[in-house]
N, C-alpha and C positions, 0 to 999 in steps of 0.2 A: 580581844577585850569585849565583853559582853555590854550591849548599849545600855543596860540598866545600871551598870556600874560607872559609867563615864562621868568625869568631874566636870560637868558643864561650867563653862566660863561665866564669870558673873556678869550681870547687866552693865554695871558700872564700869567695870574694866573694859568690856566691848566697846562702850561709848567712848571711852577716853582713846582706845586704840584707833577709833575711826576718825576722831578728832585729830590725833597725830598723823595718821595716813593722809588726811585732807590737806593737812598743812603741809606735809612732805611734797604732795602732788603739785600744791601752789608753789613751793620753793623751785620746782622743776620747771613748770609750765609758764608762770608769770614773766620771768626775765626772756624766755623765749618769744613769748607773744609780743612783748615789748620790743625785741630786737627786730622782728619781722613787720610789725605793724605800727611800732611807737605808742606814745600815750592815747592816741585817738582810739585804740582798741577798746579802752576803757571809758573814754569820755565822750565819744561821738554817739549821735543817734543812729549813725549808720550800722547796718549789720555787717559784720565782716565773716565771709565764710570762703575760704580758699584752701589750696592745697596744704600750706602752712598751718592753718588753723585746725583742719581735720586731723593732720598728723599729731599736732601738739595736744589739742584737746582730746581726742578720741584714740588715736591708735598708740601713742606713747603710754598714756595711763593703762591701756588694756594690756599691752604687752609687758609693762613693768608689774602690774598686779598679778596677772597669770604667771609670769616668770617667777615671782616670789612665792606663789602657792605652789608651783610645781616643785621648785628647788627647795623650799623651806617650810612648805605646808601653812606659810603665814605671811603676812605683810610685815613691814619693819614696826608698825604699830602694835600688831598682835606679838610679835617676837619681844619687843620691849615689855608688854604686859605678861609675858610669860603663858601664851596661848598658842594653839595650833588648830587647824582646821583637819577634821577626821570623817570618814565615812560614818554615817549614822548608825548603819547596821552592823558593821564589823569592828568599828574602831580603828581601821587601818587607814592607810593613806588612799586618799580619793584619787580617782582617775582624772587624766586630762580633760575628758568629756564632761565630769562633774564640775571641774573648775570653770569651764567655759559656761556651762548652764547656770552656775552660781553666778558668774560676772553678769551674763544676760539678765538673771533674775534680779539683779540690783535696779536695772533699768524698769522692770515691771512693778518692783516693790516701791519704787518712788512716785509712780504715775499718781496714785489716789493719795496726794499730799503726804507722801512718805509713809504711810501706814504700814507697808510691808517690811520697813526697816524698824518702825517703833514696835512691831510685833514681838520682838525680843523681850520687851517689857511684860508681856502678859503670858508668853509661851512657857510651859513647864520644863521643856528642854531648851529654852532660851534661843530658839530658831527664828530667824527673820525669814520672809517668803522666799528669798534667795537660797536659804539654807534648805528649806522644805523642798523646794524645786530640785535642787542638786542632790538631795539625800545626805546633806552633811551637817555636822554640828561643830561648834568651837569649844575646845575642852582647855581647862587649866592644866599646865605643865608644871606647876609649883607642887613641892611636897604637901601632903594634906595638913601638916601642921602650920603651914604658913596661910592657910585658905580662910582666915578670919579677919582680914583687914577691912577697913571702912568701905572700900570700893567692892566688897564681895557680895552685894545684894543684886 
C-alpha cells in the first residue's frame, strides 16, 4: 500500500482510543496496587517504589501494549475504534523493533507537557512523535463509506 493512499485514522478516534486504553490499564493496575500496598499507595505522602510497583506500573503495561501491537497491530482501544498501526513507508505490519521504539517514544513524547502526543492534532499524517520515531502511522480499517462520523476529524 502506497503511503500516499493510507486512510489515516482521525484525531478524535485516536484520542478516544487512548482514553479507552488508559482506562483498561487502570482497571488492571489499580486493583493490583491496592492488593500489594493497600489504600496508602494513593493516600500517603510516601513514595512507593518496589518490585511490585515496578512490575505493575511499568513492566505489565509494556508487555501488554507491545503484545497487543505484535499480535493485533493495535491496542484494545484502537481495535474498538477500527484502527491499526502500520509501517509509514510500506503500509505493512511494523517490525517488533518499530513497536519497541514506538513505546519508548511515548515517554519522550510526554516529557514536554505531552506535546509529542498532542502532535497528532497538527500533523498532516496525524502522527505523534512516537509514530515519527518508529516510522509508523495509525490507519482507519473501516470501509471508506463509513469514514464520515463526527469523530473523523
